[in-house]
Structures are given as C-alpha cells and as structure tokens.
C-alpha positions in Angstrom: -0.7 -8.6 -8.9 0.6 -5.8 -11.1 3.0 -7.0 -13.8 6.1 -5.1 -14.7 6.4 -4.4 -18.4 10.2 -3.9 -18.9 10.8 -1.7 -22.0 14.2 -0.7 -20.6 15.7 -4.2 -20.7 16.8 -4.1 -17.1 19.3 -6.7 -15.8 17.6 -9.8 -14.5 18.3 -9.0 -10.8 17.1 -5.4 -11.1 14.0 -6.4 -13.0 13.1 -9.1 -10.5 13.6 -6.8 -7.5 11.5 -4.1 -9.1 8.8 -6.5 -10.2 8.6 -7.8 -6.6 8.5 -4.2 -5.2 5.6 -3.1 -7.3 3.6 -6.3 -7.5 1.1 -5.2 -4.8 0.6 -1.6 -6.2 -3.1 -2.0 -7.0 -3.7 1.7 -6.3 -1.9 4.9 -7.0 -1.9 5.5 -3.3 0.2 2.3 -2.7 2.6 3.3 -5.5 3.1 6.8 -4.0 3.6 5.5 -0.5 6.3 3.1 -1.7 8.0 5.9 -3.8 8.2 8.1 -0.7 10.0 5.3 1.2 12.9 5.3 -1.4 16.1 7.1 -0.8 15.8 9.8 -1.8 12.0 9.9 -1.6 10.2 10.2 -4.9 6.8 11.4 -6.0 4.8 12.0 -9.1 6.9 14.0 -11.6 4.3 14.3 -14.4 0.8 13.1 -15.4 0.2 12.6 -19.1 -3.4 12.6 -20.2 -4.1 10.0 -22.8 -7.8 10.6 -23.1 -10.7 11.8 -20.8 -10.5 8.6 -18.7 -6.8 7.4 -18.9 -3.7 9.0 -17.5 -0.1 7.9 -17.3 1.5 8.8 -13.9 5.3 9.1 -14.1 7.5 8.4 -11.0 11.2 8.8 -11.3 13.2 5.7 -10.5 17.0 6.0 -10.9 17.7 7.2 -14.4 14.4 5.9 -15.6 10.7 6.3 -14.9 8.0 4.0 -13.7 4.8 4.7 -15.6 1.5 3.8 -14.0 -1.4 3.6 -16.4 -4.5 4.8 -14.5 -8.1 5.1 -15.5 
C-alpha cells in the first residue's frame, strides 16, 4: 500500500478519496494507467532528477501535482 503524504492540506473527503485511488500504485505503470483514466486524461508532466538513482515524477491533478518518488 502506497501512503499519500498530503502537503496540500486537502479536505478530508478529497484526501481520503485520493489516498484510496493511489493506494495500489506500486509501479509507475499503474500510476500512469490510472492517470489516463481521469477526465481529462493526464500523463507525466515532468521528471525531476534528484540524484543518479532517484527521480520525482510529476502528474498533474486538478490545480496540484501528484509526485511519485521513483528509484
């Protein structure tokens, strides 16, 4: 289970719904598949390199971004 770390201070209902939606995203492929099912479909907007092994993948979500830490 992937935890949602909420730096945006979402409303309880929105946070719970989003946490439930992403809980099973154990791979980036799963996250991208889910993002493509949203209306409108979304994809990776940016990849930020943290070091040679770690990257942050940004997917737009409403007026915010979901950031998936990958290594």
